[in-house]
C-alpha positions as a Python dict, from the first residue, in 0.01 Angstrom:
ca = {
    (1, 'X'): (0, 0, 0),
    (2, 'X'): (-23, 136, -349),
    (3, 'X'): (144, -142, -545),
    (4, 'X'): (-52, -275, -843),
    (5, 'X'): (55, -638, -857),
    (6, 'X'): (-301, -751, -930),
    (7, 'X'): (-289, -554, -1257),
    (8, 'X'): (-20, -781, -1400),
    (9, 'X'): (-80, -1111, -1219),
    (10, 'X'): (-414, -1273, -1294),
    (11, 'X'): (-436, -1469, -969),
    (12, 'X'): (-281, -1281, -680),
    (13, 'X'): (-317, -1598, -469),
    (14, 'X'): (-131, -1808, -724),
    (15, 'X'): (237, -1897, -704),
    (16, 'X'): (372, -1564, -831),
    (17, 'X'): (144, -1351, -618),
    (18, 'X'): (193, -1542, -295),
    (19, 'X'): (569, -1566, -343),
    (20, 'X'): (587, -1189, -392),
    (21, 'X'): (361, -1108, -98),
    (22, 'X'): (550, -1339, 136),
    (23, 'X'): (886, -1193, 27),
    (24, 'X'): (756, -838, 80),
    (25, 'X'): (638, -932, 428),
    (26, 'X'): (983, -1081, 502),
    (27, 'X'): (1139, -746, 413),
    (28, 'X'): (1243, -780, 49),
    (29, 'X'): (1230, -442, -125),
    (30, 'X'): (1448, -507, -428),
    (31, 'X'): (1190, -496, -707),
    (32, 'X'): (1402, -699, -947),
    (33, 'X'): (1437, -977, -691),
    (34, 'X'): (1064, -968, -624),
    (35, 'X'): (993, -985, -998),
    (36, 'X'): (1223, -1287, -1025),
    (37, 'X'): (983, -1474, -798),
    (38, 'X'): (724, -1492, -1075),
    (39, 'X'): (620, -1837, -1187),
    (40, 'X'): (726, -1939, -1537),
    (41, 'X'): (355, -1957, -1633),
    (42, 'X'): (298, -1589, -1553),
    (43, 'X'): (239, -1391, -1872),
    (44, 'X'): (361, -1055, -1742),
    (45, 'X'): (718, -958, -1819),
    (46, 'X'): (973, -891, -1549),
    (47, 'X'): (959, -519, -1631),
    (48, 'X'): (580, -511, -1601),
    (49, 'X'): (600, -678, -1260),
    (50, 'X'): (875, -440, -1143),
    (51, 'X'): (658, -144, -1246),
    (52, 'X'): (357, -288, -1061),
    (53, 'X'): (564, -331, -743),
    (54, 'X'): (667, 33, -724),
    (55, 'X'): (495, 190, -430),
    (56, 'X'): (496, 291, -68),
    (57, 'X'): (588, 11, 174),
    (58, 'X'): (480, 187, 494),
    (59, 'X'): (453, -16, 813),
    (60, 'X'): (78, 24, 848),
    (61, 'X'): (28, -100, 491),
    (62, 'X'): (255, -397, 552),
    (63, 'X'): (59, -479, 866),
    (64, 'X'): (-265, -467, 668),
    (65, 'X'): (-113, -689, 398),
    (66, 'X'): (-6, -942, 662),
    (67, 'X'): (-356, -941, 812),
    (68, 'X'): (-509, -1001, 469),
    (69, 'X'): (-267, -1285, 393),
    (70, 'X'): (-334, -1447, 731),
    (71, 'X'): (-710, -1422, 671),
    (72, 'X'): (-668, -1580, 326),
    (73, 'X'): (-461, -1866, 469),
    (74, 'X'): (-718, -1921, 746),
    (75, 'X'): (-997, -1938, 489),
    (76, 'X'): (-800, -2190, 285),
    (77, 'X'): (-746, -2404, 595),
    (78, 'X'): (-1118, -2391, 672),
    (79, 'X'): (-1206, -2497, 317),
    (80, 'X'): (-957, -2784, 332),
    (81, 'X'): (-1104, -2898, 663),
    (82, 'X'): (-1456, -2888, 514),
    (83, 'X'): (-1342, -3083, 209),
    (84, 'X'): (-1188, -3352, 431),
    (85, 'X'): (-1502, -3376, 642),
    (86, 'X'): (-1723, -3407, 333),
    (87, 'X'): (-1490, -3675, 194),
    (88, 'X'): (-1514, -3874, 519),
    (89, 'X'): (-1893, -3846, 512),
    (90, 'X'): (-1916, -3959, 150),
    (91, 'X'): (-1693, -4259, 219),
    (92, 'X'): (-1930, -4368, 497),
    (93, 'X'): (-2232, -4357, 275),
    (94, 'X'): (-2313, -4676, 92),
    (95, 'X'): (-2434, -4687, -264),
    (96, 'X'): (-2800, -4711, -160),
    (97, 'X'): (-2776, -4392, 45),
    (98, 'X'): (-2621, -4206, -246),
    (99, 'X'): (-2887, -4330, -489),
    (100, 'X'): (-3165, -4235, -248),
    (101, 'X'): (-3031, -3881, -211),
    (102, 'X'): (-2997, -3813, -582),
    (103, 'X'): (-3317, -3979, -709),
    (104, 'X'): (-3573, -3744, -860),
    (105, 'X'): (-3928, -3824, -956),
    (106, 'X'): (-4008, -3700, -1301),
    (107, 'X'): (-4361, -3589, -1385),
    (108, 'X'): (-4463, -3617, -1750),
    (109, 'X'): (-4497, -3276, -1912),
    (110, 'X'): (-4863, -3348, -1998),
    (111, 'X'): (-4945, -3384, -1627),
    (112, 'X'): (-4776, -3055, -1548),
    (113, 'X'): (-4977, -2876, -1815),
    (114, 'X'): (-5303, -3031, -1687),
    (115, 'X'): (-5224, -2933, -1331),
    (116, 'X'): (-5144, -2581, -1433),
    (117, 'X'): (-5459, -2519, -1631),
    (118, 'X'): (-5701, -2726, -1420),
    (119, 'X'): (-5652, -2516, -1108),
}
């Protein structure tokens, strides 16, 4: 696919990018309608987005786009699952466990210098 949406949308996985990609995969080819899907926070103009969406929508490219979107969604699901698991673990830990894991022993700088030069 030779569209250049990433040249005018900073975060292709943001609202504007995902809305456009999903609409393309559902069969939308009207560039003006696709450009209308941009989020109000997007800085690119409608004309800039229309220009970036001009391209070749061949079946094999659309298949590849769908595969990439599915992989992105899977990765996001995995990250969410990890975040939830970490949150559960942290809730189980009591304050003493947390303090024990983040306590560092500080060595005075003078001792470090002596160790370095006394070897």
